[in-house]
C-alpha positions in Angstrom: 9.2 -41.2 -7.4 13.0 -40.8 -7.3 14.2 -37.2 -7.1 17.8 -38.2 -7.5 17.2 -38.8 -11.2 16.8 -35.1 -12.1 18.6 -34.3 -15.3 20.9 -31.3 -15.8 18.2 -29.2 -17.5 16.2 -29.3 -14.2 19.0 -28.0 -12.0 19.0 -24.5 -13.4 15.3 -24.3 -12.6 15.9 -25.5 -9.1 18.8 -23.1 -8.7 16.7 -20.2 -9.8 13.8 -21.4 -7.6 15.9 -21.4 -4.5 17.7 -18.2 -5.3 14.6 -16.0 -5.1 13.0 -15.4 -1.8 12.8 -13.6 3.2 18.0 -11.0 8.8 17.7 -13.6 11.4 19.3 -16.8 10.1 23.1 -17.2 10.4 23.1 -20.0 7.9 22.7 -19.4 4.2 19.6 -21.1 2.9 16.6 -20.9 0.6 13.4 -22.5 1.7 9.7 -22.8 1.0 7.1 -24.0 3.4 4.0 -23.8 1.3 2.9 -25.2 -2.0 -0.4 -23.7 -2.9 -2.8 -24.1 -5.9 -3.0 -21.1 -8.2 -6.0 -21.9 -10.3 -9.6 -23.0 -9.6 -10.2 -26.8 -9.7 -6.5 -27.6 -9.6 -6.0 -31.3 -9.9 -3.0 -31.3 -7.6 -3.0 -30.3 -3.9 -0.3 -30.4 -1.3 -1.1 -30.4 2.4 2.5 -30.3 3.4 5.4 -28.8 1.5 8.8 -28.2 3.0 11.8 -27.7 0.8 15.2 -26.4 2.1 18.3 -25.8 0.0 21.6 -25.2 2.0 24.4 -24.1 -0.4 27.1 -24.6 2.2 26.7 -28.4 2.0 24.9 -28.5 -1.4 21.9 -30.4 -0.1 18.2 -30.2 -1.0 15.7 -31.6 1.6 12.1 -32.4 0.6 9.1 -33.2 2.7 5.9 -33.3 0.6 2.5 -34.7 1.2 -0.2 -34.2 -1.5 -2.7 -35.8 -3.8 -3.0 -35.9 -7.5 -6.0 -36.6 -9.7 -4.0 -36.3 -12.9 -3.2 -39.3 -15.1 -1.3 -39.5 -18.4 1.5 -37.7 -20.0 2.0 -34.1 -19.0 4.3 -31.1 -19.5 5.3 -28.6 -16.8 5.7 -24.9 -17.5 7.8 -23.2 -14.9 7.8 -19.5 -14.1 10.2 -18.0 -11.6 9.0 -14.6 -10.5 11.0 -12.0 -8.5 9.4 -8.8 -7.3 6.7 -9.3 -9.9 9.2 -9.8 -12.8 9.3 -13.1 -14.5 13.0 -13.9 -14.4 12.8 -17.5 -15.8 10.2 -19.2 -17.9 11.0 -22.9 -18.8 9.1 -25.9 -20.2 10.0 -29.2 -18.7 9.1 -32.6 -20.1 9.2 -35.2 -17.3 9.9 -38.0 -19.7 12.9 -36.5 -21.4 14.2 -35.3 -18.0 14.0 -38.9 -16.6 11.7 -37.8 -13.8 10.3 -41.2 -12.6 6.8 -41.0 -11.3 5.9 -38.1 -13.5 6.1 -39.9 -16.8 3.3 -40.7 -16.9 1.5 -39.1 -13.9 -0.8 -41.3 -11.9 -3.7 -40.5 -9.6 -3.3 -41.0 -5.9 -1.4 -39.8 -2.8 2.1 -38.4 -3.2 4.3 -38.7 -0.2 7.9 -37.6 -0.6 10.6 -37.4 2.1 14.1 -37.1 0.6 17.5 -35.4 1.0 19.5 -35.2 -2.2 22.8 -33.7 -3.2 23.0 -30.7 -5.6 25.9 -30.2 -8.0 28.2 -27.4 -6.8 27.8 -25.7 -10.2 24.2 -24.9 -9.3 25.2 -22.9 -6.3 27.5 -20.7 -8.4 24.5 -19.7 -10.6 22.6 -18.2 -7.5 23.3 -14.5 -6.9 24.9 -13.9 -3.5 22.3 -11.1 -2.9 19.6 -13.8 -2.7 21.0 -14.9 0.7 21.3 -11.5 2.2 18.3 -9.3 1.2 15.5 -9.7 3.7 12.0 -10.7 2.7 12.8 -11.4 -0.9 9.6 -11.3 -2.9 10.1 -14.5 -5.0 8.0 -17.5 -6.0 7.9 -20.3 -8.4 4.7 -21.2 -10.4 4.3 -24.6 -12.1 1.6 -25.2 -14.7 0.9 -28.9 -15.4 -0.6 -29.3 -18.9 -2.0 -32.3 -20.7 0.1 -33.2 -23.7 -2.9 -34.2 -25.7 -5.4 -31.3 -25.0 -2.9 -28.6 -24.0 -5.2 -27.7 -21.1 -3.7 -26.7 -17.8 -4.9 -29.4 -15.3 -3.1 -28.0 -12.3 -1.2 -25.0 -11.1 0.9 -24.8 -7.9 3.2 -22.1 -6.6 5.8 -22.0 -3.9 6.8 -18.9 -1.9 10.5 -18.6 -1.3 12.5 -17.3 1.7 16.1 -17.0 2.7 15.4 -17.0 6.4 16.1 -13.3 6.7 13.4 -10.8 7.5 12.9 -7.3 8.8 10.3 -8.7 11.3 12.6 -8.6 14.3 11.8 -8.8 18.0 14.5 -6.3 18.7 12.7 -3.6 16.6 9.5 -4.2 18.6 11.2 -4.0 22.0 13.2 -0.9 21.0 10.2 1.0 19.8 8.1 0.0 22.9 10.9 0.9 25.4 11.5 4.3 23.8 7.7 5.1 23.7 7.3 3.9 27.3 10.3 6.0 28.6 8.9 9.1 26.9 5.6 8.7 28.7 7.4 8.0 32.0 9.7 11.0 31.6 6.7 13.3 30.9 5.0 12.0 34.1 8.2 12.6 36.2 8.9 16.0 34.8 5.3 17.0 35.4 5.6 15.9 39.0 8.8 18.0 39.4 6.9 21.1 38.2 8.3 21.3 34.7 4.9 21.5 33.1 6.1 22.9 29.7 8.6 20.0 29.2 6.1 17.4 30.4 3.5 18.7 27.9 6.0 18.6 25.0 7.4 15.1 25.8 3.9 13.7 26.4 2.6 15.1 23.2 5.5 13.7 21.1 5.2 10.3 22.9 1.5 10.0 22.2 2.1 11.0 18.5 4.9 8.4 18.2 2.6 5.8 19.8 -0.1 6.7 17.3 2.3 6.4 14.4 3.2 2.9 15.6 -0.4 2.0 15.7 -1.0 3.3 12.2 1.9 1.1 11.0 0.3 -1.9 12.7 -3.1 -1.1 11.1 -1.6 -1.3 7.7 -0.6 -4.9 8.4 -4.2 -5.7 9.6 -5.8 -4.7 6.3 -6.9 -7.5 4.0 -4.8 -6.1 1.2 -2.2 -8.6 -0.3 1.0 -7.0 0.9 4.5 -7.5 -0.4 6.5 -9.7 2.0 8.8 -6.9 3.2 5.7 -4.7 4.0 4.0 -7.4 5.9 7.2 -8.1 7.9 7.8 -4.4 8.7 4.3 -3.8 9.9 4.5 -6.9 12.1 7.1 -5.1 14.2 4.5 -2.8 15.5 1.6 -5.2 16.3 2.6 -5.0 20.0 1.1 -1.5 20.0 -2.3 -3.2 19.4 -1.8 -5.9 22.0 -0.8 -8.7 19.5 1.9 -10.3 21.7 2.5 -14.0 22.0 2.8 -15.4 25.5 2.5 -19.1 25.8 0.5 -19.5 29.0 -1.7 -16.6 28.0 -2.7 -18.5 24.9 -3.6 -21.5 27.0 -5.8 -19.2 29.2 -7.6 -17.8 26.1 -8.2 -21.3 24.8 -9.6 -22.5 28.1 -11.8 -19.4 28.5 -13.2 -19.9 25.0 -14.1 -23.5 25.5 -15.6 -22.8 28.9 -17.9 -20.2 27.4 -19.1 -22.4 24.6 -16.7 -21.5 21.8 -14.6 -23.8 19.5 -10.9 -22.8 19.5 -9.1 -23.0 16.1 -6.2 -25.4 15.7 -4.5 -23.9 12.7 -1.1 -23.7 14.4 -1.3 -27.2 15.8 -2.0 -28.8 12.4 0.8 -27.3 10.4 2.2 -30.7 9.9 -0.8 -31.8 7.9 -2.1 -28.5 6.4 -0.5 -26.1 4.1 -1.0 -22.5 5.2 -0.4 -19.6 2.8 0.1 -16.1 4.2 -1.7 -13.8 1.8 0.8 -11.7 -0.2 0.5 -9.4 -3.2 -1.7 -10.8 -6.0 -0.1 -11.4 -9.4 -3.3 -12.0 -11.4 -7.0 -12.2 -11.3 -6.9 -16.0 -11.4 -5.4 -16.1 -8.0 -8.3 -14.1 -6.6 -10.7 -16.6 -8.1 -8.7 -19.5 -6.6 -8.6 -17.9 -3.2 -12.3 -17.3 -3.3 -12.9 -21.0 -4.1 -10.4 -22.3 -1.5 -10.8 -19.7 1.3 -11.1 -21.2 4.7 -14.6 -21.0 6.0 -15.1 -19.6 9.5 -13.3 -21.6 12.2 -12.4 -24.7 10.1 -10.9 -27.4 12.3 -9.5 -29.9 9.9 -7.2 -32.4 11.6 -7.4 -35.1 9.0 -4.0 -36.1 7.7 -5.3 -37.6 4.5 -4.6 -35.7 1.3 -8.2 -36.2 0.0 -9.6 -34.2 3.0 -6.9 -31.5 2.9 -7.5 -27.8 2.3 -5.1 -25.0 1.7 -5.7 -22.3 4.3 -5.3 -18.6 3.2 -4.8 -16.2 6.1 -5.2 -12.5 5.5 -5.8 -9.2 7.4 -6.1 -9.6 11.2 -5.8 -13.4 10.9 -2.5 -13.0 9.0 -1.1 -10.8 11.8 -2.2 -13.4 14.4 -0.7 -16.3 12.4 2.6 -14.5 11.9 2.7 -13.9 15.7 1.9 -17.6 16.3 -1.5 -16.8 17.9 -4.5 -18.9 17.1 -7.1 -16.8 15.2 -9.7 -17.4 17.9 -7.3 -16.1 20.6 -6.5 -12.8 18.9 -9.3 -10.7 20.5 -8.7 -12.0 24.0 -5.0 -11.6 23.7 -5.2 -7.9 22.8 -7.9 -7.3 25.5 -5.9 -9.1 28.3 -2.7 -7.1 27.5 -4.6 -3.9 27.6 -6.1 -4.8 31.0 -2.7 -5.9 32.3 -1.1 -2.6 31.1 -3.8 -0.5 32.9 -3.5 -2.6 36.1 0.3 -2.5 36.3 0.3 1.3 35.7 -2.2 1.9 38.5 -0.1 -0.3 40.9 3.1 1.6 39.9 1.5 4.9 40.6 0.3 3.8 44.1 3.8 2.3 44.8 5.4 5.6 43.8 3.1 7.5 46.1 4.1 5.3 49.0 7.8 5.6 48.1 7.5 9.4 48.0 6.0 9.5 51.5 8.6 7.2 52.9 11.4 9.2 51.2 10.1 12.5 52.6 9.8 11.1 56.1 13.2 9.5 55.9 14.8 12.7 54.6 15.9 11.2 51.3 14.7 14.3 49.4 13.1 17.6 50.3 9.5 17.8 51.3 8.6 19.9 48.3 9.6 17.1 45.9 6.5 15.8 44.0 4.4 17.8 46.5 1.6 18.3 44.0 1.5 14.6 43.2 1.6 13.6 46.8 -1.2 16.0 47.6 -3.6 15.0 44.8 -2.3 11.6 43.7 -5.8 10.2 43.3 -6.7 12.8 40.8 -3.4 12.3 39.0 -4.2 8.5 38.9 -7.5 9.1 37.3 -5.9 11.3 34.7 -3.3 8.6 34.0 -5.9 5.9 33.6 -7.9 8.2 31.2 -4.7 8.7 29.2 -4.2 4.9 29.0 -7.8 4.6 27.8 -7.0 7.1 25.0 -3.8 5.3 24.0 -5.6 1.9 23.9 -8.7 3.2 22.1 -7.6 2.2 18.6 -6.7 -1.3 19.8 -10.0 -1.8 21.6 -12.1 -0.4 18.7 -10.5 -2.7 16.1 -10.4 -5.9 18.1 -13.8 -5.5 19.7 -15.6 -4.6 16.5 -13.8 -7.4 14.7 -14.9 -9.8 17.4 -18.5 -9.0 16.6 -17.9 -10.5 13.1 -16.1 -13.6 14.4 -18.3 -14.5 17.4 -15.7 -16.8 19.0 -18.1 -17.3 22.0 -21.0 -15.6 23.5 -19.0 -14.4 26.5 -16.3 -12.8 24.2 -19.0 -11.0 22.3 -20.3 -9.5 25.5 -16.8 -8.5 26.5 -16.3 -6.8 23.2 -19.5 -4.9 23.5 -18.8 -3.9 27.1 -15.3 -2.6 26.5 -16.1 -0.8 23.2 -19.2 0.9 24.5 -17.8 1.8 27.9 -14.5 3.3 26.6 -16.3 5.2 23.8 -18.8 6.7 26.3 -16.0 7.5 28.7 -13.9 9.3 26.1 -16.9 11.0 24.6 -18.1 12.3 27.9 -14.7 13.5 28.9 -14.3 15.3 25.6 -17.7 16.9 26.1 -16.6 17.9 29.6 -13.5 19.6 28.3 -15.6 21.4 25.7 -18.1 22.7 28.4 -15.2 23.8 30.6 -13.5 25.7 27.8 -16.7 27.3 26.6 -17.5 28.5 30.2 -13.9 29.9 30.5 -14.3 31.7 27.2 -17.7 33.2 28.3 -16.3 34.4 31.6 -12.7 35.3 30.7 -12.5 35.3 26.9 -9.8 32.7 27.2 -10.3 28.9 27.4 -6.9 28.5 29.1 -8.1 30.3 32.2 -10.1 27.4 33.7 -8.6 24.6 31.7 -5.1 25.2 33.3 -5.8 27.1 36.5 -7.6 24.2 38.2 -5.2 21.4 39.0 -8.0 19.0 39.5 -9.3 19.6 36.0 -5.8 19.7 34.5 -4.8 16.3 36.0 -8.1 14.7 35.3 -9.0 15.9 31.8 -5.6 17.4 30.7 -4.8 14.3 28.7 -7.4 15.4 26.1 -6.1 19.0 25.5 -2.6 19.7 26.8 -1.1 18.7 23.5 -3.2 21.3 21.7 -3.1 25.0 21.9 -5.7 26.5 24.2 -8.0 27.7 21.4 -7.9 24.2 19.8 -9.2 22.4 22.9 -12.0 20.9 20.7 -9.6 19.0 18.5 -9.8 15.9 20.6 -13.3 15.3 19.2 -12.3 15.0 15.5 -9.2 13.0 16.7 -11.5 10.4 18.3 -13.8 10.4 15.3 -10.7 9.8 13.1 -9.7 6.7 15.2 -13.3 5.3 15.3 -13.9 5.6 11.5 -10.6 3.9 10.7 -11.4 1.1 13.2 -14.8 0.5 11.6 -13.3 -0.1 8.1 -10.5 -2.3 9.4 -12.8 -4.4 11.5 -15.8 -4.8 9.2 -14.2 -4.8 5.8 -11.8 -7.7 6.3 -13.2 -9.4 3.2 -12.5 -6.4 0.9 -9.0 -5.0 0.8 -9.9 -2.6 -1.9 -12.6 -1.1 0.3 -10.2 -0.7 3.2 -7.5 0.9 1.0 -9.9 3.4 -0.6 -11.4 4.3 2.8 -8.0 4.9 4.3 -6.9 7.1 1.5 -10.0 9.3 2.0 -9.7 9.3 5.8 -6.0 10.1 5.9 -6.4 12.8 3.2 -9.1 14.5 5.2 -7.1 14.3 8.4 -4.0 15.7 6.7 -5.9 18.6 5.2 -7.6 19.4 8.5 -4.4 19.4 10.6 -2.5 21.4 7.9 -5.1 24.1 8.0 -5.9 24.2 11.7 -2.5 23.4 13.1 -4.0 22.6 16.4 -1.0 21.5 18.4 0.7 23.6 21.0 3.6 25.1 19.0 5.3 25.1 15.6 7.6 22.1 16.4 4.8 19.9 17.7 2.6 20.9 14.7 5.5 19.9 12.3 6.0 16.6 14.2 2.3 15.6 13.9 1.7 17.0 10.4 4.7 15.0 9.2 3.1 11.8 10.7 -0.2 12.6 9.0 1.6 13.1 5.7 3.4 9.7 6.0 0.1 8.0 6.9 -1.5 9.5 3.8 1.3 8.3 1.6 1.1 4.8 3.2 -2.6 4.7 2.3 -1.8 5.5 -1.3 0.8 2.7 -1.4 -1.8 0.4 0.1 -4.2 1.2 -2.7 -1.5 0.4 -5.2 -0.8 -3.0 -3.5 -4.4 -4.0 -4.2 -3.6 -4.0 -8.0 -6.7 -1.9 -8.6 -4.6 0.0 -11.2 -3.5 -3.2 -13.0 0.1 -2.2 -12.8 2.9 -4.6 -13.7 4.0 -6.9 -10.9 7.5 -5.4 -10.7 5.9 -2.0 -9.9 4.2 -3.5 -6.8 7.4 -5.3 -5.8 9.6 -2.2 -6.0 7.0 -0.1 -4.2 7.0 -2.6 -1.4 10.8 -2.0 -0.9 10.3 1.8 -1.1 7.5 1.5 1.5 9.9 -0.2 3.9 12.8 2.2 3.3 11.0 5.5 3.8 8.9 4.2 6.8 12.0 2.8 8.5 13.9 6.1 8.0 11.0 8.2 9.2 10.5 5.9 12.3 14.2 6.2 13.1 14.0 10.0 12.9 10.9 10.1 15.2 12.5 7.7 17.7 15.7 9.8 17.9 13.7 13.0 18.4 11.6 11.5 21.2 14.7 9.9 22.7 16.7 13.1 22.8 13.7 15.0 24.3 13.3 12.3 26.9 16.9 12.3 27.9 17.0 16.0 28.1 13.8 16.0 30.3 15.3 13.4 32.7 18.9 14.6 33.0 18.6 18.4 32.7 18.3 20.5 35.8 15.9 22.9 34.2 14.5 21.3 31.0 11.9 24.0 30.5 14.6 26.3 29.1 14.6 24.1 26.0 11.1 25.1 25.1 9.6 28.6 24.6 6.6 29.6 26.7 3.3 28.8 25.2 1.5 31.7 23.5 -1.7 30.9 25.4 0.0 31.7 28.7 -0.9 28.4 30.2 2.3 28.5 32.2 1.1 31.4 34.3 -1.9 29.3 35.4 -0.4 25.9 36.0 2.6 27.0 38.1 2.5 25.5 41.6 2.4 27.6 44.7 5.8 26.1 45.6 7.3 27.5 42.4 6.0 31.0 42.7 8.9 33.0 41.3 7.6 36.0 39.3 4.7 38.4 39.6 3.2 36.8 36.5 3.2 33.5 38.4 1.7 35.2 41.3 -1.0 36.5 39.1 -1.8 33.0 38.0 -1.9 31.8 41.6 -4.3 34.6 42.4 -6.5 33.7 39.5 -6.9 30.1 40.6 -7.0 30.8 44.3 -4.3 28.4 45.4 -3.6 30.4 48.6 -7.1 29.9 49.8 -7.9 27.8 52.8 -8.7 24.6 50.8 -5.2 24.3 49.3 -4.0 23.3 45.9 -6.6 20.7 45.1 -9.4 22.2 47.1 -11.1 24.2 44.3 -13.0 22.9 41.3 -12.8 25.8 38.8 -14.1 23.4 36.1 -17.3 22.8 38.0 -20.6 24.4 37.0 -24.0 24.1 38.5 -24.8 20.8 36.7 -21.3 19.4 36.7 -21.1 15.6 36.6 -17.7 15.6 38.3 -18.7 17.3 41.5 -22.0 15.5 42.2 -22.9 18.0 44.8 -24.4 21.0 43.0 -22.8 23.5 45.5 -25.9 25.7 45.2 -24.6 28.1 47.8 -21.1 28.4 46.4 -19.6 29.5 43.2 -17.5 27.3 40.9 -14.3 27.8 43.0 -16.0 26.9 46.2 -16.2 30.6 47.4 -19.4 31.3 49.4 -21.8 33.5 47.4 -23.3 36.7 48.9 -26.7 36.4 50.5 -28.3 38.2 47.6 -27.2 35.5 45.1 -26.7 32.3 47.1 -30.4 31.3 47.0 -31.7 33.4 44.2 -34.4 32.0 42.0 -34.8 35.0 39.7 -36.2 34.9 36.2 -33.7 33.4 33.7 -34.2 36.3 31.5 -32.6 38.5 34.2 -29.5 36.5 34.5 -26.2 38.1 35.6 -23.0 37.8 33.7 -21.1 34.5 34.4 -19.4 34.6 37.8 -15.7 34.5 38.1 -14.3 31.9 40.5 -11.9 34.6 42.0 -12.7 36.1 45.4 -11.8 39.8 45.2 -12.3 40.2 49.0 -9.2 38.1 49.6 -6.1 40.2 49.5 -3.2 38.5 47.6 -1.0 41.5 46.9 -0.1 44.5 49.1 -2.2 47.6 48.5 0.3 50.2 49.5 -0.1 51.9 46.1 3.3 50.7 44.9 3.3 50.5 41.1 3.3 46.9 39.8 5.2 46.5 36.6 3.9 44.1 34.0 0.4 43.9 35.4 -2.3 43.5 32.8 -3.7 46.9 31.8 -7.1 47.6 30.4 -7.5 49.3 27.1 -8.7 53.0 27.1 -8.3 53.1 30.9 -6.2 55.5 32.9 -4.7 53.8 35.8 -4.3 57.0 37.8 -8.0 57.8 37.6 -9.3 54.2 37.8 -10.7 53.2 41.2 -8.9 50.3 42.8 -5.7 51.0 40.8 -3.6 49.5 43.6 -5.1 46.0 42.8 -3.6 44.9 39.4 -5.8 41.9 39.1 -9.2 43.2 39.9 -9.0 46.8 38.7 -11.8 47.9 40.9 -12.5 49.0 44.5 -12.4 46.4 47.2 -16.0 47.1 48.2 -17.3 46.7 44.7 -19.3 43.5 44.1 -17.5 41.0 42.0 -20.7 39.3 41.1 -22.7 42.3 39.7 -20.7 44.9 37.8 -21.9 48.5 38.3 -23.9 50.2 35.6 -21.2 52.7 34.7 -18.6 50.1 33.8 -21.1 47.5 32.4 -20.2 44.1 31.3 -16.4 43.9 31.0 -16.3 42.0 27.8 -18.5 44.5 26.1 -16.1 47.4 26.6 -12.6 46.1 26.8 -10.3 43.1 26.3 -9.7 40.8 29.2 -6.1 40.5 30.2 -6.4 36.7 30.1 -7.3 37.0 26.4 -3.8 38.0 25.4 -1.8 35.4 23.7 -4.7 33.0 23.3 -5.5 33.9 19.8 -8.6 36.1 20.5 -6.9 39.5 20.1 -6.2 39.1 16.4 
């Protein structure tokens, strides 16, 4: 078969073919690396197809290996399609075009390796935009019809690329670095005592990370995506642990073989197999073809003969792994190992920083009160950081572990998937339940969930990752957030064979989440609510676009192509805005002397509870210190205000002490009275410990009780307690009764209960 004998009518077709196609290649080129059948029972199959046109030297290089079962005289109908629009439709007769080897066609193996010159006039017919626009959505379809019967005996199509794509490593590294810096800045500012700044930066960083994961999840769906959408979402697969490292892939392959699995060899057989990355569908016939030719589970076809060849269609999670150059059987282990490495390195960095702080204080490099809270309770802080990492990695673990249950690469990997999914789900579920119980207890005792949630540094550092981003009265919102993540993961993992199911499910899930957050507005302030509601709105719009990409509405192909470009434009713009906002907040937190001035105090008054003893500046701060008992003998981390009698965190019961570790009076320490005669919940504050002078000097700004005359009220010299020193804090007298039955607790103010 001599390709040099192409006639002039064939050159416009080739020119249009190479002009339609995917910012990384400095050389102008148009290429195709896959020739795939586009109808069932196609009589021509190519196992290897590489065609490159370089207009700078006007050369066209071929490397084709295939097999044909067609004999006789045929006619080729050629369609050139760009963004779903048929730009060229041409009928080609091989005999009149002097195409030797095709007039007539003969059965057998076709092996072509050639490099031919293209007339310079052809290059002039190619629009210059074809070499610059990334991820051009273009392909050529060729129908081979029998001249006698007119029946199509074969259909092949070639996807086109110009070597330029929005899938750039620089984008992934930039997004990862900014998100990591934001999390680091929140930790540092928290250690320096700027709790308000730390809460805002951490909340925005977590939301940004969640947005990146949502973008990556779009790419993991089994929906045929436009090329530019698939490339854009590939930039964020690092957030789900899909990162290619050479030696790590070798470790994964070794582990799988050692545990009885069979590694796939898709990437190592690209020279003999034609692999098509699933893109948007153009007609129902392609779905039929793909159903007939879909690769069965873990096909390992290393035969180089055309008769034994198959066309491999990768979609969903396998498509993501293939684009990242990771074997399909290594995807689960790769994501799992990166999560474990991330957790381990974070723990090591925290311990090293603890050692550095101690050395720096002893050497006099900085004052002794620097990071004092961290140095005092670094183990509790480390637990909280590890819990936060578990929360960040939960979407990744859910999707990969549940998907592994459908793949069953090896028995050991299935066990690992079950262990990590169940253990992390139980840990986060139990932690959420713990926060719920602490908050309910705080509401019962003080009519304000912020009282115990923020007054106990142990509880705040250990469980705060679940609720600090929300306002105090929305402490429960972590539960629907976890349910939202889990439900999405279930559909992504278990519906890999039905893109329509995944798209419809995501539309419903994202719509429900958007409506919920728009009504509840659970985050800490207006700006943070706007930040997160905007992300939820974009995720909902993305789900609608995803549903359109399934062609369930039978829209014209050009609509799908244009919507793919629109998807990239608005997501890229929105991601840039989020990155800039988080980067500005991070820089301000790091370089500003007092970054808390940038943010207004929280309406739930959490700041008055979480102020450190070393930063006691105002009487309101002193009130918070008094409330949590920081000045008691046990010190800053000595009290467990979140503990109750059956707390899982304490493990001791503390039957003779109250929740704050204060010894109970003899009348109550060992009481086994009837439950029907229960006293009101006990406050963890010890009123017998004098924190303020009782010289009768008026205290401005102290919380006042409604309908209460301070001049006639006993114990008016104690602004916190509002009762005489000798009055029992555990059993209110009959005259006053239960406080919450008669007046509003001063801790209730600003928490949303007084409206």
